[in-house]
Backbone bond lengths (Angstrom), bond angles and torsions (degrees), N, CA, C in turn:
res aa  C-N    CA-C-N  psi(-1)  N-CA   C-N-CA  omega(-1)  CA-C   N-CA-C  phi
1 M - - - 1.455 - - 1.499 110.61 -
2 I 1.287 117.44 140.03 1.461 121.26 176.33 1.470 111.15 -81.12
3 D 1.411 115.58 130.40 1.447 120.39 -177.81 1.510 112.95 -86.45
4 S 1.298 119.83 -31.40 1.466 122.53 -179.40 1.504 109.68 -172.16
5 V 1.343 117.23 172.05 1.484 122.31 174.29 1.534 103.38 -94.12
6 S 1.351 114.79 125.99 1.448 120.28 -179.95 1.501 112.47 -76.78
7 A 1.344 118.04 -42.43 1.442 121.40 -177.44 1.500 110.68 -158.00
8 V 1.286 114.70 157.31 1.473 124.42 168.62 1.540 105.02 -122.02
9 T 1.353 118.21 133.62 1.459 121.88 177.11 1.507 109.18 -114.30
10 L 1.327 114.73 130.58 1.473 121.58 178.90 1.521 109.98 -116.86
11 A 1.311 117.90 146.24 1.397 121.36 179.05 1.557 110.29 -86.98
12 T 1.312 115.69 152.35 1.434 121.81 176.26 1.545 112.65 -142.55
13 H 1.284 115.15 146.44 1.476 120.39 176.61 1.498 108.57 -95.21
14 N 1.379 119.29 -11.56 1.485 120.80 -174.19 1.505 106.12 -146.99
15 M 1.337 116.30 93.20 1.462 118.64 -174.96 1.580 112.35 -62.53
16 P 1.328 120.25 -42.20 1.492 115.64 -179.34 1.532 111.16 -62.43
17 R 1.309 118.88 -39.35 1.466 120.73 176.68 1.536 112.58 -60.94
18 A 1.364 114.33 -46.62 1.459 118.54 -178.79 1.499 112.78 -65.76
19 V 1.366 116.60 -40.95 1.471 121.11 178.59 1.520 108.93 -61.24
20 A 1.329 118.54 -46.07 1.488 120.77 179.64 1.587 109.46 -59.00
21 F 1.310 116.61 -44.21 1.460 120.13 179.38 1.546 112.58 -58.33
22 Y 1.314 116.90 -49.26 1.469 119.13 -176.01 1.495 111.50 -73.70
23 R 1.327 119.63 -25.69 1.469 119.73 174.74 1.505 110.25 -70.19
24 V 1.343 118.72 -34.33 1.476 123.25 175.22 1.567 107.92 -58.48
25 L 1.328 117.18 -41.20 1.469 122.00 179.14 1.553 113.29 -70.24
26 G 1.287 116.30 -10.37 1.486 119.67 177.32 1.474 115.37 101.13
27 F 1.352 118.16 5.83 1.467 119.40 177.37 1.529 110.64 -71.28
28 E 1.310 116.37 139.31 1.490 122.29 179.95 1.531 109.44 -98.37
29 I 1.311 118.25 126.39 1.484 121.97 178.50 1.554 108.35 -72.81
30 V 1.348 114.66 129.67 1.461 120.28 174.41 1.475 111.66 -112.69
31 H 1.358 117.63 -14.90 1.475 121.02 -179.68 1.561 108.51 -158.05
32 G 1.289 117.00 140.83 1.443 118.70 174.72 1.513 112.46 86.97
33 G 1.313 117.62 -147.53 1.451 122.44 -178.69 1.563 110.72 143.92
34 D 1.308 115.60 -162.40 1.446 121.86 -172.52 1.551 115.11 -49.83
35 D 1.358 113.94 -42.07 1.496 119.19 -174.68 1.507 114.10 -98.29
36 A 1.307 119.27 9.97 1.408 125.58 -176.85 1.501 111.91 -90.92
37 A 1.334 117.66 151.63 1.475 121.49 171.81 1.507 112.45 -80.80
38 F 1.386 115.23 -19.23 1.462 120.42 -177.92 1.545 105.07 -142.47
39 T 1.350 114.26 132.08 1.455 120.23 179.85 1.544 107.77 -131.84
40 S 1.337 116.12 138.40 1.426 121.24 175.94 1.571 110.38 -118.71
41 F 1.315 114.14 136.66 1.461 121.39 175.34 1.551 108.92 -116.61
42 R 1.285 115.22 145.07 1.453 119.06 173.81 1.519 106.79 -77.86
43 A 1.335 114.20 136.50 1.445 124.02 177.13 1.522 107.41 -132.82
44 G 1.324 116.89 79.76 1.473 120.58 -175.38 1.538 106.85 67.29
45 T 1.278 116.82 -122.60 1.480 119.75 179.09 1.553 110.57 -95.96
46 S 1.295 116.64 5.26 1.474 121.85 -178.15 1.540 107.27 -118.24
47 F 1.333 115.01 -173.63 1.490 121.42 -176.25 1.512 109.12 -132.70
48 L 1.300 116.93 148.73 1.381 127.26 168.09 1.553 107.38 -113.83
49 N 1.298 118.56 120.85 1.459 121.58 -175.60 1.492 111.17 -113.92
50 L 1.316 118.06 145.10 1.483 125.74 170.63 1.471 109.41 -113.12
51 M 1.285 117.43 136.61 1.445 124.09 175.86 1.545 111.53 -124.96
52 A 1.316 116.66 120.64 1.450 120.56 -178.76 1.496 112.11 -64.17
53 Q 1.337 120.07 137.34 1.446 124.41 179.06 1.547 108.90 -129.58
54 P 1.273 117.38 149.76 1.483 117.98 178.75 1.535 110.32 -70.38
55 A 1.348 115.02 157.12 1.488 121.72 -174.67 1.470 112.17 -57.45
56 E 1.334 118.38 -33.08 1.489 119.70 -179.78 1.541 114.08 -73.26
57 R 1.308 116.83 -11.62 1.483 119.83 179.98 1.561 105.50 -81.81
58 K 1.361 114.51 120.34 1.493 120.93 179.13 1.537 110.81 -111.03
59 W 1.304 115.74 154.61 1.392 121.08 172.87 1.534 110.40 -140.88
60 S 1.284 117.66 162.81 1.464 119.96 177.79 1.523 108.39 -126.62
61 W 1.324 116.50 -177.15 1.451 119.38 -177.91 1.536 110.24 -55.72
62 W 1.270 117.39 134.46 1.440 124.83 -177.25 1.522 113.57 -127.79
63 G 1.313 118.32 -16.71 1.467 123.28 -174.35 1.496 108.09 146.65
64 R 1.303 115.15 -150.07 1.459 120.15 -177.79 1.535 109.45 -151.09
65 V 1.342 114.38 157.29 1.434 122.39 174.65 1.554 103.94 -107.16
66 I 1.317 115.92 128.66 1.466 123.18 179.82 1.533 106.75 -112.77
67 F 1.286 116.25 127.09 1.477 118.87 178.15 1.522 110.74 -132.86
68 Y 1.290 115.16 149.66 1.505 122.39 178.44 1.538 109.10 -88.57
69 H 1.286 115.94 144.23 1.433 123.03 173.30 1.569 108.36 -137.94
70 S 1.290 114.33 143.18 1.467 116.61 -177.24 1.528 114.16 -70.92
71 D 1.325 119.29 -21.15 1.486 121.23 179.57 1.514 107.36 -142.29
72 V 1.272 117.39 87.81 1.491 123.20 -178.99 1.493 113.45 -56.55
73 D 1.385 117.07 -40.86 1.500 120.56 -178.03 1.546 110.02 -68.91
74 A 1.339 117.14 -39.11 1.491 118.67 179.17 1.541 109.82 -69.13
75 L 1.295 118.52 -35.37 1.460 121.18 177.19 1.526 108.66 -65.52
76 Y 1.328 117.01 -45.78 1.458 121.31 178.35 1.544 111.11 -54.95
77 A 1.334 114.02 -45.79 1.498 120.04 179.13 1.509 111.25 -60.93
78 S 1.342 116.25 -40.95 1.492 121.81 179.36 1.543 109.92 -64.67
79 V 1.306 116.53 -41.49 1.472 119.92 177.92 1.484 112.35 -62.24
80 I 1.314 116.35 -42.86 1.481 122.59 177.42 1.531 110.50 -63.59
81 A 1.287 116.94 -48.04 1.464 126.46 -175.93 1.582 106.90 -62.17
82 A 1.329 118.92 -31.08 1.473 119.75 179.30 1.480 111.80 -83.83
83 G 1.331 118.64 0.20 1.496 120.85 177.06 1.509 114.50 95.40
84 Y 1.287 121.94 5.37 1.413 123.38 179.62 1.540 111.29 -90.36
85 R 1.296 118.65 155.41 1.477 121.29 179.45 1.521 111.33 -116.78
86 P 1.325 117.16 100.91 1.489 117.82 175.48 1.504 112.18 -59.82
87 D 1.254 116.75 154.75 1.440 123.49 -178.35 1.526 111.83 -75.33
88 T 1.317 118.67 -29.16 1.448 124.19 175.00 1.509 111.20 -137.45
89 A 1.332 116.59 164.34 1.453 121.78 171.00 1.499 107.77 -87.34
90 P 1.305 118.16 159.66 1.493 122.48 175.72 1.503 110.68 -59.41
91 R 1.319 115.13 140.02 1.500 118.96 176.10 1.511 108.72 -148.37
92 D 1.350 117.48 158.09 1.416 122.29 178.51 1.504 110.04 -89.83
93 A 1.339 115.01 136.61 1.486 119.84 179.00 1.530 107.93 -98.12
94 E 1.300 117.09 156.10 1.442 120.79 -179.55 1.545 114.86 -67.85
95 W 1.319 118.03 -10.59 1.430 121.96 179.97 1.530 109.91 -93.51
96 G 1.360 117.48 2.18 1.457 119.19 172.28 1.536 115.24 99.86
97 E 1.312 118.18 13.87 1.451 120.82 175.98 1.516 110.48 -119.38
98 R 1.318 113.02 156.62 1.464 120.35 175.57 1.519 106.88 -110.43
99 F 1.333 115.25 140.14 1.504 116.75 -175.67 1.533 111.73 -151.22
100 F 1.304 116.30 163.20 1.462 124.99 167.50 1.490 109.92 -147.16
101 H 1.301 117.91 156.73 1.436 125.88 178.65 1.513 110.20 -103.89
102 L 1.325 116.39 142.65 1.445 118.89 169.90 1.526 105.44 -151.13
103 T 1.332 115.18 160.76 1.454 123.19 -178.08 1.533 107.26 -119.50
104 D 1.337 115.25 132.79 1.490 118.86 -178.50 1.562 107.89 -76.21
105 P 1.313 116.23 168.24 1.479 120.08 -175.09 1.562 113.21 -59.82
106 D 1.303 117.80 -15.64 1.480 120.14 178.97 1.552 111.31 -100.86
107 G 1.297 117.44 6.59 1.492 121.66 175.07 1.476 115.62 90.99
108 H 1.358 117.74 8.85 1.513 121.07 178.84 1.512 108.80 -79.53
109 E 1.348 116.53 128.89 1.463 120.90 -178.84 1.512 109.55 -80.06
110 L 1.356 116.66 131.79 1.439 122.58 177.61 1.494 109.26 -124.85
111 V 1.340 115.82 153.16 1.468 120.55 174.01 1.512 106.17 -133.65
112 S 1.343 115.98 129.56 1.469 121.08 174.60 1.481 107.47 -99.98
113 L 1.322 115.62 127.91 1.501 121.54 -179.73 1.505 108.86 -118.47
114 G 1.303 119.16 151.46 1.385 125.90 168.31 1.521 110.65 -159.39
115 H 1.277 117.84 174.37 1.457 120.65 -178.93 1.553 110.06 -76.70
116 C 1.303 117.75 145.10 1.457 120.72 177.62 1.539 105.55 -114.27
117 D 1.318 114.00 163.74 1.489 121.13 -176.88 1.541 111.73 -73.62
118 S 1.337 116.35 -26.53 1.495 118.67 -172.82 1.543 107.06 -97.69
119 G 1.277 114.60 152.18 1.444 122.03 175.47 1.500 114.40 74.16
120 E 1.336 115.59 168.67 1.467 122.68 -179.99 1.490 107.67 -92.14
121 F 1.326 118.20 129.33 1.467 122.52 179.75 1.540 111.01 -71.30
122 R 1.315 114.07 137.06 1.440 119.89 162.89 1.521 106.54 -146.67
123 R 1.268 114.72 147.11 1.488 120.59 -177.80 1.530 111.13 -59.65
124 T 1.326 117.73 132.20 1.407 120.82 -177.59 1.507 112.91 -98.11
125 T 1.316 115.26 162.85 1.456 120.75 173.29 1.513 108.95 -111.49
126 A 1.324 115.78 158.72 1.486 120.08 -179.15 1.550 110.25 -59.25
127 R 1.307 119.91 -29.04 1.419 122.97 179.83 1.543 112.47 -62.52
128 E 1.365 114.72 -34.21 1.453 119.62 -175.71 1.560 113.81 -77.32
129 I 1.310 116.78 -20.04 1.477 119.02 -176.66 1.586 105.45 -82.43
130 P 1.267 116.10 123.10 1.481 120.72 -177.78 1.509 109.40 -62.22
131 R 1.269 116.55 144.51 1.470 122.21 177.01 1.513 108.06 -67.39
132 R 1.312 119.07 138.05 1.415 122.30 -177.74 1.498 112.02 -62.17
133 E 1.309 117.56 151.04 1.453 119.95 178.82 1.526 108.29 -77.32
134 Q 1.280 118.04 146.62 1.440 122.91 -179.90 1.484 110.97 -65.29
135 R 1.338 120.01 141.17 1.451 124.14 175.62 1.548 109.11 -70.84
136 D 1.353 112.58 148.03 1.478 116.56 174.33 1.479 111.55 -67.21
């Protein structure tokens, strides 16, 4: 039986841009950085990795990374203050979590989740989180 997911690795065409983005979200670098071909961030007891890819390497929608944050609204404000545009504003879900969608500079879909004050909390699954609305 699998105990947990150890890491998720995302591709990037621009490591310095991607590193700056994930640092705004609060991820701590444990290996690599702006000039590295591979960078690891701590994500609780797991890791989020970035792997540099050449410009000709393309990818399309593959799914989303969902991560928990202790204060979704504060994170949203930090993302806005850093000049990024989340795909949705934070909202409460009927299963007791608060969330918002954003897309990283390389097009990877992310969801930030946290507890909300309304409703009874129960752990959610990716299937329950509505797909973000397409940008205009």
